[in-house]
Phi, psi and omega in degrees: 000130181288165177297323178295319178294322180292326177293321178293320177295321178297325176288326176295324177294322178299316179293319176305309183300319177297320176299316183296319183297324184278347189287143173298318177237083184292150180270158175274114190253135174243135166252109185252160185064025183253113185273119178296136180092345178286171181295319180295318178300316180298320177299319178301316183292319183290322185273344183231110184297128179081013187304323182293349178249011178299146177270073181225141175277121180255137180218135175280341177283160180275171178299322178296330178275338182271326190235148176303135184297331180285356173259350187267139173232123180266116182278125183220132178294345181264000180292151177271352186254116180287146176280111182275328184205166177252117180271124182296344179265359183262159174256115182257123184261126172256118185288143179275074180231132179270157186311310186289346180255010183296131173242127184303135178071007182300312181286330176295316178299315185298318180295317179300323179296325181268000181065039181250133178296149180239165175204154177239156175298140186279058181293311182297330182281334186235007176228171183242136180285135175284128180291137175079007179242140176294149183247156174212139177262007185265125179238158177290158182304314182291330177293316177300315180302309181303325177293313181300315183296318179292324178292325180295335181271315187265337184060029182227109184295323184297319181291317184296315180292328178295337179286322191250350184256113180286151183298329184297349177280352178090016176227155177222156174292158173302149189306329183279357183226021180296138172287168182301312182295317181289329177295320175300314178298317187294324178299338180251013179218166172243133182139193175210189195213176180190170173192190175184171178192165177194166177210147189227142175259272175250312171179354180223040183268136182208158173237141180239148179221131176235139176190152187036025175084347178287152180235131176234126184251132174252116188259125178229076183290122186244140175254000000 
């Protein structure tokens, strides 16, 4: 993972943390595979004022070492399984991979190697594809987190996805659940929408979040 990519990931974690602080039901967040003193850790400190005092659990161990495998769900845009609901007893892993460094099936293969089930955000099921635009299911770490956090509050995937999926991904929310930003885009375009995301350190970096018992893990394997 390049220095530029690590810097982008650090900023995404800062946005994620800000969203969690503002949430009515904040999640319990873990940053796993994060080595104190390492380059990614230093980027976190440099990009986020007060990072060392964040109410986040930091761990050098990976999510596989920290949690029972039967409780882990690895979120991957390449998974064949849509995430229908959020189980409060599960740990949801968001891989630490940035957009420009994405390799197709990277998170899927990693999960399979560890014998961990995967799931993807149900973008295709709850959003509309824009005609004439390329599509992507890859989202930034903070965007995935915001969607999960919103779903725990609203229990509505269409509304939650409208919050975190930018129009440039080639999907829009159904017209009755458009966010303000997507509504403006929708009025100037014909079509509808969906998405996904990741950021990477060395290969097993993750963050986890628990709050109202849900757990979200952000994995940032750093070299």
